[in-house]
C-alpha positions, -999 to 999 in steps of 0.1 A, spaced: 0 0 0 28 23 10 46 16 -23 15 24 -43 11 57 -25 48 65 -32 44 57 -68 13 79 -70 32 108 -54 61 103 -78 38 103 -108 20 134 -96 54 152 -91 65 142 -126 33 156 -140 36 188 -121 72 193 -131 63 187 -167 35 212 -165 56 237 -146 87 235 -168 111 226 -139 97 253 -116 84 278 -141 47 280 -148 38 273 -184 58 273 -217 82 299 -230 53 314 -251 32 317 -220 59 336 -202 63 359 -232 25 365 -233 25 374 -196 55 397 -202 37 415 -230 7 420 -206 31 435 -179 47 457 -205 13 471 -215 8 480 -178 43 495 -176 53 469 -150 88 463 -165 102 445 -134 76 418 -137 80 417 -175 117 412 -171 112 382 -147 88 366 -172 112 371 -201 141 356 -182 119 326 -173 110 323 -210 147 323 -220 154 296 -194 129 274 -212 139 285 -247 170 306 -252 163 308 -289 131 329 -284 136 359 -307 106 377 -292 118 373 -256 153 386 -267 137 416 -285 114 425 -256 142 422 -230 164 444 -252 137 470 -254 132 470 -216 169 473 -210 170 502 -235 142 520 -217 158 514 -183 192 527 -193 210 493 -193 224 501 -227 251 474 -232 226 446 -222 201 462 -246 225 460 -275 234 424 -267 198 413 -266 187 432 -297 216 417 -317 206 382 -305 170 390 -315 182 401 -350 203 369 -354 173 348 -344 153 365 -372 131 390 -353 116 416 -376 141 443 -388 114 469 -385 114 463 -347 151 457 -341 169 482 -364 157 515 -349 160 501 -313 196 490 -320 204 524 -335 193 541 -303 213 517 -282 244 524 -302 237 561 -302 236 561 -264 270 545 -263 286 570 -287 290 544 -315 282 569 -341 298 552 -371 280 520 -363 247 539 -362 253 555 -396 262 521 -411 229 504 -403 211 496 -435 176 510 -442 169 485 -469 135 467 -466 122 489 -438 87 504 -438 85 542 -444 78 550 -407 106 528 -394 131 541 -421 123 576 -410 130 566 -374 164 551 -383 173 580 -404 166 603 -375 190 584 -353 216 585 -380 211 623 -382 217 625 -345 249 605 -349 260 629 -377 253 659 -355 274 643 -327 302 640 -352 299 676 -363 284 667 -397 256 693 -396 249 692 -434 248 654 -435 224 656 -405 202 680 -424 201 658 -455 192 627 -434 164 646 -416 150 659 -449 151 623 -462 133 611 -431 106 637 -433 101 629 -470 95 593 -461 72 601 -431 62 637 -426 47 631 -392 77 611 -378 82 621 -342 118 610 -343 126 630 -374 108 661 -361 128 658 -328 160 655 -347 151 685 -367 144 705 -336 177 694 -321 196 705 -352 178 739 -353 185 744 -316 222 736 -321 223 763 -347 205 787 -323 176 787 -347 152 787 -318 120 797 -337 124 768 -361 132 745 -333 101 755 -314 80 751 -345 92 715 -349 86 708 -312 51 722 -312 43 699 -341 56 669 -322 35 679 -292 4 684 -314 10 649 -328 18 633 -294 12 654 -263 28 627 -242 62 628 -259 83 638 -230 115 644 -250 97 672 -269 87 689 -236 123 685 -223 139 702 -253 111 729 -253 121 735 -216 157 740 -226 147 766 -253 124 785 -230 151 785 -203 176 800 -227 151 827 -234 147 834 -197 111 823 -198 114 806 -164 77 799 -158 74 783 -193 105 763 -189 94 750 -154 60 740 -169 77 721 -198 102 703 -174 73 693 -151 55 677 -181 87 660 -192 94 646 -157 59 633 -154 61 616 -188 96 600 -187 109 574 -164 143 580 -147 143 616 -160 174 626 -141 184 654 -165 152 674 -162 151 669 -125 185 686 -124 174 714 -147 143 721 -127 163 720 -94 187 745 -109 159 769 -120 143 767 -86 177 774 -70 181 804 -93 147 817 -83 154 813 -46 128 785 -43 151 764 -21 125 740 -8 115 729 -43 151 727 -53 158 705 -23 129 682 -32 142 674 -66 178 671 -53 167 646 -27 150 625 -54 182 625 -75 204 616 -45 182 587 -36 188 573 -71 225 582 -74 241 593 -41 275 599 -57 264 616 -89 281 650 -92 250 668 -105 227 665 -74 257 668 -51 265 702 -68 230 714 -62 230 700 -27 263 717 -19 249 751 -30 218 746 -9 239 738 21 261 769 14 230 791 11 218 778 44 251 785 61 260 748 65 295 751 53 309 718 65 280 699 48 285 721 17 322 712 15 313 675 17 287 676 -11 307 700 -33 338 678 -29 318 649 -43 309 671 -73 343 687 -78 357 660 -102 330 672 -127 342 709 -125 344 711 -163 307 704 -165 299 725 -134 326 752 -131 307 770 -103 314 741 -80 349 755 -76 336 789 -67 312 776 -40 337 751 -27 363 779 -24 337 801 -7 328 774 18 365 767 26 369 805 31 340 805 56 356 776 74 390 795 76 408 770 53 427 796 34 451 774 15 423 752 1 402 783 -6 430 800 -25 437 769 -46 401 764 -56 395 801 -62 426 802 -84 414 773 -104 380 789 -109 397 822 -120 418 803 -145 388 787 -163 365 818 -159 388 849 -158 360 873 -167 337 862 -138 335 892 -116 324 873 -85 353 849 -90 378 877 -92 363 893 -60 366 860 -42 402 854 -52 411 890 -42 394 886 -8 413 854 -1 447 870 -12 440 900 10 433 878 40 465 859 32 484 892 33 492 890 -5 
């Protein structure tokens, strides 16, 4: 009797293992179907788990490779995105899906020549325009403005309402300081797709350059709401709030950034300035010192770090930092005053 029960249990276990795929529920196709459902709900973490389960059952699933590559691309894991997209392409997934996504992955890694080498043969009009827009951005990054313009014109000829082509056009006009033309292209993108966060982001940059602070803040707010992991616009909005003296709002954005990237120079720069404004000079020195290696990107970090060191009576450190700031910004009046003040206190 006992042996019959044991045999029954073993048979049941074998059946369950067969149905579950060695611990996974369902077939590879079932996992991919669930992943697609999670993607539709923007639940990328759950989708990633399902796709990895699918690949454990079938590592030749082109769809799973493609979807995982897209998720990695959206989440900023660019090398992994490129790897999965190339696998999907090798496994025969549709070029219309893979080629533009692969171009964006390569573009994000600065592989501009590789972006421009991707073939547009056999792509649909809309997808070809998308790829041409990425190639135009690669050309811009390499300083080939006229090639970029030709690629954008070709893209818009293929698909006049291509969001990617219009965004590339706006970027090109903005790089040439043709702000009206850039704004026109962006407004067209927004009319076609009000939820295109990248358009709101670039529009915010243009409005900020025109000192339309209220308009820029509104555009950045929309961009932040529409784009996941929008670190850049959080930094820009924090900077504008700091400029306007709205320290509480600047602190809120800075705190969000520091939670995501505690050692990133951008939020540490803003945090250091906020500490300085509050008279917390020791804390300011700590934050600004973290940001100091990125002084070429944020030259004022040297000014505020020198000022904080001066307030703490650290004359040698203050003099060195103020001297460095003066060397890279010799016409900055506040920098010259700071260096003169320090030298006066040193008896020089």
